[in-house]
C-alpha angles and dihedrals in degrees: 000000000000124000107284092207087072089062094240119171128232119210114208133192113243129205111234087222093049129159093289088063091060122070105252124220111274122231126196115256135187111247092231091056097037123112095245092059091048091054089048090053094050090044091049093052091047089048090058099040125029090006093060089041087058087063086063096037096112087068096060146324137233132225111235107148095109095054091045089058097046097030093096090062091053092048090052091054104041099029136243101281095046091048092050092047094051093044092054093063107058100073090054088062093045094049088051090052090051090052093051091045091053093045103038105009092246107175106174094057090048090056092046091048091050092054094048093045092050092053096046096042090051089052092048093051088052095051098043092053100064091039095056092042103040105030098060123077111256095242093059101030092113092055092047089052088051090052089050090051091050093050096046092045094047087075096062088044093054092036089050090051089053092049091046093048094048096042107031092108093058108095095170133078121270143082132318122265124273091243087065092065094047094052093048093045088055091055091046091059091069092065099083091051093050091050091064090067093067118112118226115243096260092054097050115111116211123195090232090058095240115144121222116221129192111208125220125214141162123264096264092048091046094053091044092053092044091053093048092051101044092043096045112125095244093053092047091050090054094048095088089056090045089052092050099044097086098020091107096066100083094054096044089047089050091053090054093048094046101044109021129073122230099266092048091050088049089053089050091050088057101041107032096066088065084073088060091052093048092048094050094046096046096048093039093058091042092054090052093049102127093191086076127059121248089250092054093047093050095047100041094045092050095045093046094049095047091051090048093050093050091047091053092053089052088053089047091056090053093048092045092055091052093048092049091051097047102031092204131178099227120218125176086254092060093100120206095011092055091046093052095051097039095051090046091055092048093050092048090056091047093051094044096049091045089051093049092047089052091050090055090049091050091051090049087060090055099062143005094201116109097213094044089051091052088056092046097047090042089056090048092054094039093055090044090054091048089053091050092049092052091047093051090045090055093049093046090062126069098272132141120257089237091065090061092047092048093047093050093050092042094050093049092051091045092053096050102082093044094049092046091061087064099035093055091059096057110107092007106068134002115256114250103268124202110237108218119201099218126069135167118241119176092340092303124116111234134182112217130203132213093275092064094053120093125216092279094054096253133112 
């Protein structure tokens, strides 16, 4: 075995019917420290912060890619609970700035709120990733991801209901009412209190008895590990798919703004998130289906989702041509035209959330190290945010709708061969895992040598 201090990687053969395929021995856990409660806490915080912000997302967007990328470093230094607490506060400020901007036209506070929200949302995306991928037991990780999807999507559903209830009488174009902001800001304020209920990794109790450890390291070691993870070949190969996964949002949002009146958009804000919930639940239970091998689950889920996404863009092209020809103002009473667009939007949310849930599951197969997972999931969300920013930038300029359609289809097709290189290894061989030389044991920093490393490179 090579010197682990050099950060070498150790490929391992993996049995397709590995330990996850077999029902592990179950250990008693306290509900407060169990993995289900931890997912509920993270989902609850997201419900109150970015989730509620999503209910207002048609009014603006934040740039958070940078803090997604470096957020894992911050989490490693300040700890999980502190990071979650801080990250739950930024969207409250931003929502307040939106309210004042709508009421008084205040611009400076809106810019300040956008910066703060971008930083804290990036940090939250970084901290939720390793929690939802490393806290759950492997044999029910898909269902825990589905629970996380349900919790985070419940906010847009409830927020959409609030928007719909307060704006259903507006059959013209324009913005939502000021009362909408006040109600949602009130819900957001619960987020920081919920975050204090989270258990730190070393206190989590898993039913399979496996302990979760969060390593500590100096700054030079931290940056070295971060670089090795985010620049690893498997992560880089997945980046085109990361970039593409939320690229659709700007164009679909533009269709709603261009062709739907306020009350119909409010109805969409309430109903479309149910597609997210359905997508997360369906793919989550599929990924935990023990009648199929890990290899089969990975390959069939990826192939099915890519086919579905391409089919939806074909449908989008047909609908776009009809909308351009007729130039309608769509109301929920518009009959067939409303049905075509509404169902398309729901299915897009279903496919996108199923794809993102699958991406998290794939990353969870690539490492069982909490800090490494924070770097990986942070990269996932950072590249996603960069894709969103590019997509919104394209739509904010005077470009044809067909450019957006072509770019989305082209990016999906471009990402397929790169992603397949990674997907085909799941359930067949272990990913090459970086073997770090510092681990935390009983709150003491220890340096380990080769003799204390098992055949997977972990203590």
